[in-house]
TITORMI-883363 format. One line per field, with one value per atom (N, C-alpha, C): x, y, z. Coordinates in steps of 0.001 Angstrom, whole numbers, plus 524288, in hexadecimal, padded with zeros to 5 digits. Atoms other than C-alpha are relative to their C-alpha. Example, Ala and Ser with C-alpha at 12.3 -4.5 7.8 and 13.67 -1.06 7.14 Angstrom:
xx: 8037A/8300C/80384/7FCCC/83566/7FCFE
yy: 7FB5A/7EE6C/804B0/7FB5A/7FBDC/80442
zz: 80000/81E78/80000/7FFC4/81BE4/802DA
end
This chain:
xx: 7FE9E/D2691/80385/7FB79/D3464/7FF82/801C3/D30B3/7FCF0/803EC/D25BB/802A3/7FE20/D2CF7/803E4/7FC9E/D37ED/7FDC4/8038F/D2E8B/7FE10/801B7/D2816/803D5/7FC6A/D337C/802BF/7FE74/D384E/7FCEF/8034F/D2C18/7FFD1/8003E/D2C0A/8051A/7FB10/D3A59/7FF62/801C7/D360D/7FDA5/802FD/D2CA3/801A0/7FD78/D3471/80415/7FC7B/D3E9B/7FED0/803AC/D35C8/7FE36/80173/D2FB1/803AA/7F9FF/D3B9D/80414/7FBAF/D45D1/80528/7FD35/D4FBC/8029E/7FE26/D5093/7FFC2/7FF5C/D4E22/80582/7FA0C/D59A5/80454/7FAD6/D6283/8002A/80004/D5DD5/801E3/7FE3E/D5FF7/8060B/7FA3D/D6D4C/80390/7FD42/D70EC/80054/800A0/D6D0F/803CF/7FC36/D72BD/805A3/7FA17/D7F76/80267/7FF08/D7FD3/80128/7FF15/D7E5F/8046E/7FC0E/D87FB/8057C/7FB92/D923C/8011B/80026/D8F28/801D9/7FF21/D9033/8058E/7FB8C/D9CB6/80370/7FC13/DA362/7FF8D/80081/D9DBE/803DC/7FC4C/DA544/8059F/7FB37/DB1D0/800EE/80069/DAF71/7FE77/80281/DA66F/7FC48/80457/D9D0D/7FA49/80508/D9165/7FDB8/80271/D872D/7FD1D/803A5/D8138/7FAF4/806B8/D7208/7FE45/80347/D6D6F/802CA/7FDED/D772A/7FD60/801CF/D71DB/7F9F4/80516/D638C/7FFD6/7FF98/D671B/8008C/7FF88/D6D13/7FB13/804F0/D60EE/7FBA8/80361/D5877/800B7/7FDCE/D6105/7FF24/8007C/D5F95/80610/7FA43/D6E57/80170/7FF2A/D6C9A/80406/7FC2D/D7459/80576/7FB44/D7FB6/80368/7FE05/D81B6/80586/7FABC/D8F2F/7FF67/80118/D8F44/80218/7FDCF/D979E/7FC76/803ED/D8BED/7FC77/80371/D8405/80355/7FCF3/D8DEE/7FF6A/80132/D8BAF/7FA80/8038C/D7EDC/7FD55/7FFB2/D7FA4/8028C/7FE29/D893A/7FC20/80351/D7EF7/7FD19/803B9/D75DB/802C2/7FD73/D800D/8014D/7FFB0/D8418/7FAD8/804BA/D767D/7FD13/80163/D742A/801A9/7FC0A/D7F84/7FF57/80156/D7C6A/7FA7F/80578/D6E27/801AC/7FF7A/D72D3/8040B/7FD1A/D7DC3/7FC81/80251/D74B5/7FACB/8038E/D6A24/8016D/7FCD0/D7416/800E2/7FFFD/D77A1/7FB36/804F7/D69D3/7FE60/80151/D6749/80368/7FD08/D72A9/7FE70/80191/D6EB1/7FB16/804F3/D6129/80073/7FF6C/D6623/802C5/7FD87/D6E9C/7FCB8/803CE/D63BB/7FC1A/803F6/D5A52/8033A/7FD9F/D6543/7FFFF/7FF6D/D6613/7FC06/804F8/D57C4/8000D/8011A/D5761/8036F/7FCB6/D62E0/7FD50/8027B/D5BED/7FB64/804B3/D4F88/8013D/7FEAF/D56F2/8005A
yy: 7FCCC/13E39/80497/7FCC0/14326/80481/7FC01/14B27/803D7/7FC42/151A4/802B4/7FE54/15438/804A8/7FD28/15A06/805C7/7FAB7/163DD/80304/7FCC4/166E0/8033F/7FC1A/16BD9/802ED/7FC8E/1725C/805B8/7FD65/1791E/80421/7FDB8/17C7B/803EF/7FD28/1812D/80524/7FC21/18A45/80467/7FC11/1909C/8027B/7FDAD/19294/80388/7FBF8/198C7/80566/7FA9F/1A24D/803AC/7FBD4/1A677/7FFF0/7FE6F/1A598/7FF9F/8006D/1A77D/7FFB3/7FE9B/1AD1C/7FB21/804DE/1A26A/7FAED/80534/196F8/80038/800D3/19A66/80061/800C4/19CBB/7FAD7/804F4/1914D/7FBDA/80588/18860/800E3/7FFC5/18E33/7FD6D/801A6/18BDA/7FA67/80498/17DE7/7FD41/80344/17A41/80183/7FFD8/1813A/7FD8C/80284/17C0C/7F982/8055E/16E0F/7FEBC/80127/16FF1/800E7/7FFF0/17496/7FB57/804D0/1691F/7FAE0/8041E/15EF4/800DA/7FF11/16533/7FF39/80034/1645A/7F968/80613/15574/7FEB7/80368/151C7/7FF5E/7FF98/15573/7FD16/8019D/152B4/7FA60/8051E/146E4/7FF2F/80086/14076/80261/7FE18/14650/7FBC7/80421/13C43/80244/7FE51/13CA8/7FFD2/7FE9D/140C4/7FA2E/80532/13269/7FBF5/8030D/12BBF/80181/7FE1D/13375/7FEF3/80229/12FE4/7FAA5/805E3/121DA/7FE6A/8011F/122B7/800ED/7FED5/1290C/7FB1F/80388/11FB6/7FA3D/80603/1131C/80010/7FF69/1190B/800CA/7FF86/11C2E/805E2/7FB52/12A3A/800F5/8009D/12796/80051/801B4/12323/804A7/7FBC5/1311D/802DA/7FDFE/1369D/805EE/7FAF8/14226/8059A/7FC41/14A0B/802BE/7FDB7/14A4A/803F3/7FBA9/15269/8051C/7FBD8/15BFA/80358/7FE69/15CDE/802F2/7FE5C/15EDC/80586/7F9D8/16A78/802EA/7FC4F/1703F/802D4/7FDE6/17144/80372/7FCE6/1771D/805D0/7FBA1/18101/80378/7FC24/1855A/801B1/7FEA4/185C9/8056A/7FA80/18FDF/803F4/7FBA0/1977D/802AE/7FDF4/1988F/8034A/7FCB3/19D7A/804B8/7FAE9/1A77D/80363/7FC2D/1ACBB/801BE/7FF2E/1ACDB/8054F/7FD6A/1B336/806D1/7FB79/1BE25/80222/7FEB5/1BFB0/8037F/7FD0E/1C192/8053D/7F9CA/1CC06/80408/7FB53/1D357/801C0/7FF18/1D1A2/802F6/7FC93/1D745/805A3/7FAAA/1E2B8/80317/7FE7A/1E5E8/8011F/7FF9B/1E54B/804C0/7FB8D/1EE19/804CF/7FA7D/1F843/801ED/7FE2B/1F8A4/80251/7FE02/1FB27/8048A/7FCA9/20408/8050A/7FC88/20B8C/8023C/7FF55/20B7B/803D5/7FD4A/21231/80515/7F9EC/21EDA/80320
zz: 7FAE2/CEC0C/80093/7FE6F/CEB7A/7FBA7/8031B/CDF7E/801ED/7FD7C/CE5AC/80375/7FB77/CF1ED/7FD11/803E8/CE852/7FDD8/80269/CE167/8046C/7FB81/CEE48/8026D/7FD51/CF4C8/7FC60/804C5/CE82B/7FFE2/7FF90/CE873/80524/7FBD6/CF5DF/80046/7FEF4/CF4E7/7FD1E/802E5/CEA05/80239/7FC3F/CF116/803CF/7FBE1/CFC57/7FF4B/8017A/CF523/7FCAC/80209/CEE6C/80388/7FBA8/CFB04/8046C/7FB8F/D046E/7FD6B/803DA/CFA41/80389/7FD4A/D033C/8035B/7FC04/D0E99/7FDA9/801E1/D05A8/7FD7A/802DE/CFD29/80443/7FB52/D0962/80309/7FD87/D0FB8/7FCB5/80224/D042F/7FE6C/8017C/D016D/805D5/7FBC1/D0F6C/80037/7FF3F/D0FCE/7FBD0/80401/D02C1/80052/7FF38/D0592/804C9/7FBB6/D13DA/7FD2F/801DA/D0D70/7FD02/8031E/D0322/8024B/7FCB6/D0D1E/80255/7FC7A/D15B0/7FBA4/80359/D0A73/7FD58/802C5/D046B/80437/7FC81/D1188/80123/7FE1C/D13A7/7FC1D/80367/D06D7/800E3/7FE51/D0D3F/8055D/7F9FE/D1BE4/80134/7FFB6/D1AD8/8040D/7FBD9/D23BD/7FF49/80153/D1C6E/7FCF9/80287/D1850/7FBE1/80381/D0C01/8011E/7FCFE/D0CDB/7FE96/8012B/D05D4/804A7/7FB8E/D10E8/804B8/7FA50/D1BDC/7FFCD/800D4/D16A1/8004D/7FE74/D16F5/805BE/7FB00/D23AD/80363/7FC10/D2A75/7FEDC/7FFFD/D232C/801F1/7FD51/D27E6/805EE/7FB48/D355E/8025C/7FF6E/D3532/801E2/7FE43/D39B5/80433/7FB77/D45AC/7FEA1/80133/D3D9D/7FD69/80279/D37D6/801B8/7FCFA/D3979/8026C/7FD14/D4358/7FC3D/8044A/D384F/7FD5A/80350/D3081/80313/7FD06/D3AA4/7FF47/80015/D3A66/7FAC3/804F5/D2C89/80033/80024/D2F36/80201/7FD58/D3934/7FDC1/803D0/D2FB9/7FC31/8045C/D2582/80143/7FE70/D2E34/80215/7FE09/D3463/7FB4F/8048B/D25F5/7FD72/8028F/D211D/8037A/7FC04/D2D8D/7FE8F/80019/D2A7D/7F9E5/80622/D1C09/7FF65/8003B/D1F35/80234/7FE10/D2863/7FC07/80358/D1F4E/7FB6D/804FB/D1386/80250/7FDD3/D1BA2/8019F/7FEFF/D2046/7FAE3/8055C/D11D5/7FD7B/8027F/D0DFD/8026D/7FC69/D18BB/7FDC3/800C6/D1427/7FA34/805AA/D05AD/7FF4F/8007F/D093D/80104/7FD31/D10CE/7FC57/803D5/D05F3/7FA02/8054D/CFB14/802CC/7FDAF/D0598/7FF99/8000F/D0679/7FAE8/804E2/CF839/7FDAD/800B3/CF654/80390/7FC5B/D016D/7FD1F/80276/CFA4B/7FADC/8041E/CEDDB/80003/80032/CF208/8025E/7FE6E/CF75A/7FB7C
end
């Protein structure tokens, strides 16, 4: 079942990347970059649980025992992802405007 879900998810991701290329790439880089930033900071600052440890804590009913600093990391992840999305959208808009201006200039 795990292999089927992985293959199915890869197929859906491949289709989405071809149909909605720019938003998919921007979204994936925002999420990956945000996660990498938070994980890197957590290596030095501490209070960040391993993903497997989190799954075990939730499974064992210890979700209420999670360190409050962990939730700051979660919030930071979403804030960084949002900022990354906005910055990349702005950059893409500038790039498209520049390309449109070149095409328009080339037609004259």
